[in-house]
ZAMARGU-4260 file (C-alpha; in steps of 0.2 Angstrom, whole numbers, plus 5000, padded with zeros to 4 digits):
<rodrens>
0) 4962/4643/5941 | 4956/4659/5948 | 4937/4662/5943 | 4939/4675/5930 | 4951/4663/5921
5) 4940/4647/5924 | 4926/4658/5917 | 4934/4663/5901 | 4942/4646/5898 | 4924/4639/5893
10) 4925/4651/5877 | 4932/4638/5865 | 4927/4644/5848 | 4943/4650/5840 | 4951/4634/5847
15) 4937/4623/5838 | 4941/4633/5822 | 4959/4630/5823 | 4956/4613/5826 | 4946/4612/5809
20) 4960/4621/5800 | 4947/4635/5796 | 4952/4649/5808 | 4952/4665/5796 | 4959/4679/5809
25) 4975/4688/5811 | 4982/4683/5795 | 5001/4691/5795 | 5006/4702/5780 | 5024/4703/5777
30) 5022/4718/5764 | 5014/4736/5761 | 4995/4736/5760 | 4991/4737/5743 | 4981/4729/5729
35) 4994/4713/5732 | 5000/4709/5748 | 5012/4696/5754 | 5007/4683/5765 | 5019/4666/5771
40) 5029/4672/5758 | 5014/4671/5743 | 5007/4685/5733 | 4990/4687/5738 | 4977/4698/5730
45) 4970/4710/5743 | 4950/4712/5742 | 4949/4714/5762 | 4954/4732/5763 | 4945/4747/5768
50) 4956/4760/5760 | 4944/4763/5745 | 4954/4778/5737 | 4969/4765/5736 | 4981/4779/5744
55) 4987/4768/5759 | 5004/4764/5749 | 5006/4781/5740 | 5023/4788/5741 | 5016/4806/5744
60) 5008/4800/5760 | 5024/4791/5765 | 5034/4806/5762 | 5024/4819/5771 | 5023/4806/5786
65) 5041/4805/5788 | 5044/4823/5786 | 5032/4827/5800 | 5040/4813/5812 | 5058/4821/5809
70) 5050/4838/5813 | 5038/4833/5826 | 5044/4817/5833 | 5034/4800/5834 | 5020/4805/5846
75) 5013/4819/5856 | 5013/4810/5874 | 4997/4819/5878 | 4978/4823/5875 | 4974/4838/5864
80) 4966/4845/5879 | 4983/4848/5887 | 5000/4847/5879 | 4995/4836/5862 | 4990/4849/5851
85) 5001/4853/5836 | 4999/4867/5823 | 4997/4853/5810 | 4983/4846/5820 | 4974/4865/5819
90) 4979/4865/5801 | 4970/4849/5798 | 4955/4853/5807 | 4952/4869/5797 | 4955/4859/5781
95) 4942/4844/5786 | 4929/4858/5790 | 4930/4868/5774 | 4931/4849/5764 | 4914/4845/5774
100) 4906/4863/5773 | 4905/4865/5791 | 4910/4878/5805 | 4923/4868/5812 | 4931/4851/5815
105) 4939/4840/5830 | 4951/4826/5827 | 4950/4811/5838 | 4964/4797/5839 | 4953/4784/5830
110) 4937/4784/5821 | 4928/4772/5834 | 4933/4786/5848 | 4923/4799/5838 | 4907/4789/5838
115) 4911/4783/5857 | 4913/4801/5864 | 4902/4811/5854 | 4886/4799/5855 | 4890/4798/5873
120) 4891/4816/5877 | 4879/4826/5866 | 4862/4822/5875 | 4854/4821/5893 | 4844/4810/5902
125) 4828/4816/5896 | 4833/4817/5878 | 4833/4804/5864 | 4846/4794/5853 | 4837/4785/5838
130) 4848/4774/5829 | 4849/4761/5814 | 4850/4743/5820 | 4865/4740/5807 | 4874/4755/5815
135) 4892/4753/5817 | 4899/4745/5835 | 4906/4760/5839 | 4889/4769/5838 | 4881/4756/5848
140) 4895/4758/5862 | 4893/4777/5863 | 4873/4774/5864 | 4876/4763/5879 | 4887/4775/5888
145) 4874/4789/5886 | 4861/4792/5899 | 4848/4796/5885 | 4834/4785/5881 | 4840/4773/5866
150) 4827/4770/5853 | 4833/4757/5839 | 4823/4758/5821 | 4824/4743/5809 | 4838/4745/5795
155) 4833/4757/5783 | 4816/4757/5788 | 4809/4774/5786 | 4792/4769/5794 | 4800/4760/5809
160) 4810/4777/5812 | 4794/4787/5812 | 4786/4777/5824 | 4801/4779/5836 | 4801/4799/5833
165) 4782/4798/5838 | 4787/4791/5856 | 4798/4806/5860 | 4795/4821/5870 | 4792/4834/5857
170) 4802/4847/5868 | 4816/4836/5870 | 4833/4833/5860 | 4831/4820/5848 | 4847/4814/5838
175) 4846/4802/5824 | 4863/4792/5821 | 4866/4783/5805 | 4880/4775/5796 | 4879/4784/5777
180) 4886/4767/5771 | 4883/4751/5780 | 4900/4743/5783 | 4895/4724/5782 | 4883/4726/5767
185) 4887/4739/5757 | 4868/4748/5756 | 4866/4768/5759 | 4856/4776/5771 | 4840/4784/5765
190) 4847/4801/5770 | 4833/4812/5760 | 4820/4802/5771 | 4829/4805/5787 | 4831/4823/5783
195) 4810/4824/5780 | 4808/4816/5796 | 4820/4826/5806 | 4812/4842/5799 | 4794/4836/5804
200) 4800/4830/5822 | 4812/4844/5825 | 4828/4831/5827 | 4845/4833/5823 | 4856/4820/5812
205) 4872/4813/5813 | 4881/4802/5799 | 4894/4791/5801 | 4905/4794/5784 | 4917/4781/5788
210) 4913/4772/5772 | 4906/4786/5762 | 4921/4797/5760 | 4933/4793/5745 | 4918/4784/5737
215) 4903/4797/5736 | 4902/4814/5732 | 4913/4828/5724 | 4930/4825/5730 | 4924/4810/5739
220) 4915/4820/5752 | 4904/4807/5756 | 4884/4802/5756 | 4879/4819/5764 | 4887/4829/5749
225) 4881/4815/5737 | 4864/4818/5741 | 4867/4837/5742 | 4862/4836/5760 | 4878/4841/5771
230) 4869/4857/5776 | 4853/4847/5783 | 4865/4836/5793 | 4872/4843/5810 | 4885/4832/5813
235) 4897/4823/5799 | 4909/4810/5806 | 4923/4801/5797 | 4939/4790/5799 | 4956/4792/5793
240) 4959/4773/5794 | 4951/4771/5778 | 4950/4782/5762 | 4963/4794/5771 | 4975/4780/5772
245) 4981/4784/5790 | 4974/4782/5808 | 4963/4793/5817 | 4946/4802/5816 | 4935/4819/5815
250) 4920/4826/5818 | 4913/4841/5807 | 4899/4851/5814 | 4895/4869/5821 | 4906/4878/5833
255) 4892/4877/5846 | 4894/4859/5846 | 4912/4857/5846 | 4914/4870/5860 | 4903/4858/5871
260) 4913/4842/5865 | 4931/4848/5867 | 4926/4850/5885 | 4914/4835/5888 | 4919/4821/5875
265) 4929/4809/5886 | 4937/4799/5872 | 4945/4817/5866 | 4949/4824/5882 | 4957/4807/5890
270) 4965/4800/5875 | 4982/4804/5866 | 4983/4815/5850 | 4985/4806/5834 | 5004/4806/5829
275) 5012/4819/5819 | 5015/4806/5804 | 4996/4801/5803 | 4992/4821/5804 | 5004/4824/5788
280) 4997/4808/5779 | 4978/4814/5781 | 4981/4830/5775 | 4990/4825/5759 | 4977/4812/5755
285) 4964/4826/5757 | 4973/4835/5744 | 4974/4821/5733 | 4956/4815/5734 | 4951/4833/5729
290) 4963/4835/5715 | 4962/4817/5706 | 4944/4814/5703 | 4950/4800/5691 | 4955/4790/5705
295) 4936/4790/5713 | 4930/4788/5694 | 4941/4772/5690 | 4934/4766/5709 | 4916/4765/5702
300) 4922/4758/5685 | 4929/4743/5693 | 4914/4743/5707 | 4901/4742/5693 | 4912/4728/5683
305) 4914/4718/5700 | 4894/4719/5704 | 4889/4714/5686 | 4903/4699/5687 | 4895/4693/5703
310) 4877/4696/5698 | 4881/4686/5681 | 4889/4671/5691 | 4873/4670/5702 | 4881/4676/5719
315) 4868/4683/5730 | 4876/4700/5735 | 4860/4708/5744 | 4857/4728/5742 | 4874/4735/5740
320) 4878/4749/5728 | 4895/4753/5733 | 4913/4744/5733 | 4909/4735/5747 | 4901/4719/5741
325) 4894/4705/5753 | 4893/4688/5746 | 4881/4679/5757 | 4885/4661/5763 | 4873/4659/5776
330) 4883/4646/5787 | 4897/4650/5799 | 4909/4636/5796 | 4906/4636/5777 | 4911/4654/5778
335) 4928/4649/5786 | 4932/4636/5775 | 4927/4646/5758 | 4938/4661/5767 | 4954/4648/5768
340) 4952/4640/5751 | 4950/4658/5744 | 4967/4662/5752 | 4975/4647/5745 | 4969/4652/5728
345) 4977/4669/5730 | 4962/4680/5735 | 4961/4689/5752 | 4944/4692/5758 | 4935/4695/5776
350) 4923/4683/5783 | 4907/4689/5792 | 4899/4678/5804 | 4890/4677/5821 | 4888/4684/5833
355) 4892/4701/5821 | 4879/4695/5810 | 4865/4680/5812 | 4870/4664/5808 | 4859/4663/5793
360) 4867/4679/5786 | 4884/4675/5786 | 4896/4681/5772 | 4910/4686/5764 | 4915/4704/5763
365) 4924/4709/5746 | 4930/4727/5745 | 4937/4737/5731 | 4950/4752/5730 | 4954/4764/5717
370) 4970/4756/5713 | 4964/4737/5709 | 4965/4734/5691 | 4952/4726/5680 | 4962/4712/5677
375) 4965/4709/5696 | 4946/4710/5698 | 4943/4697/5684 | 4956/4685/5692 | 4946/4687/5708
380) 4929/4684/5700 | 4936/4668/5692 | 4944/4660/5709 | 4928/4665/5718 | 4918/4658/5705
385) 4928/4641/5706 | 4926/4640/5725 | 4909/4644/5726 | 4904/4632/5713 | 4914/4618/5723
390) 4903/4622/5738 | 4887/4623/5727 | 4882/4640/5729 | 4881/4646/5711 | 4878/4634/5697
</rodrens>
């Protein structure tokens, strides 16, 4: 065995979980992604999706994707920098810029690549990136690639952020990067306080709206618009793989920043453009979110119903105030076992275990879509209550 394989062969955690019958990943779905899916021939209620808008199986998006494929083909076979820019890409960028109230927008192939390519490229060696310790992995990877000074602040702790801002050279660029909605525990960034600190220390702000779009703000524009502070945020990032029900990502900002990034952001320049099908689907989803506010209103109705249900059961759900509801288990193997037992009960949820979180902070991630019904949520509450009582997690 070569040294590489010999080294990697020592990683046995998945094999141990499989041997124990509690391995919870790569569960193959043989149907459309919707509130109900088929796994191994069995109907299962889906509470593990990030499509908060519920548009992932909407026939209007499907038809738009089909028609775009017929006209443009299945792919672009090149980056947007070269041969990979279509007229529908430029049209969508204009729509996204208007949607977020910014001068310009750029489309990337994935949301991960937005954060990777923007955070790594914007600031220089003498500048500063200040980031929340619970920011998404894509932000973490972007700051790792940057040559800038990297300053971490405690999660949603404004005193910690200010302490780090005080360490910065006042004459250098300071970029504060935060999730709008934190994806694992469902809490919201303290954007008004961040804006105040940015003014005080002459810093710029970038907000990752991956889990905020489709949930917060008029037309689902996200946390920045929810707080009425979009004009105060320099860069607004979003992904197409969640409420937009497609694949890709975007950055909305001013034209000075996009001009620089179009010629320096490596994950933009050296990656093929998103497909025509994905582009067309996003465009239709954008229209629907603005024209059907009842979809977002229903999402909040069932979110509040679920939150009340979990609290009344005695579940530990932390500080969430979104359709992302963490159900804390605080034990790796027990989290895996509960995920398995819930799937056997017909409920699909996602386990979050170490090293993603500390072993004492493991949780089940329960997430809602605008297309879930109250009856489906009631069923989930009953099944989760049954399994949690069996493990002694609730009375």
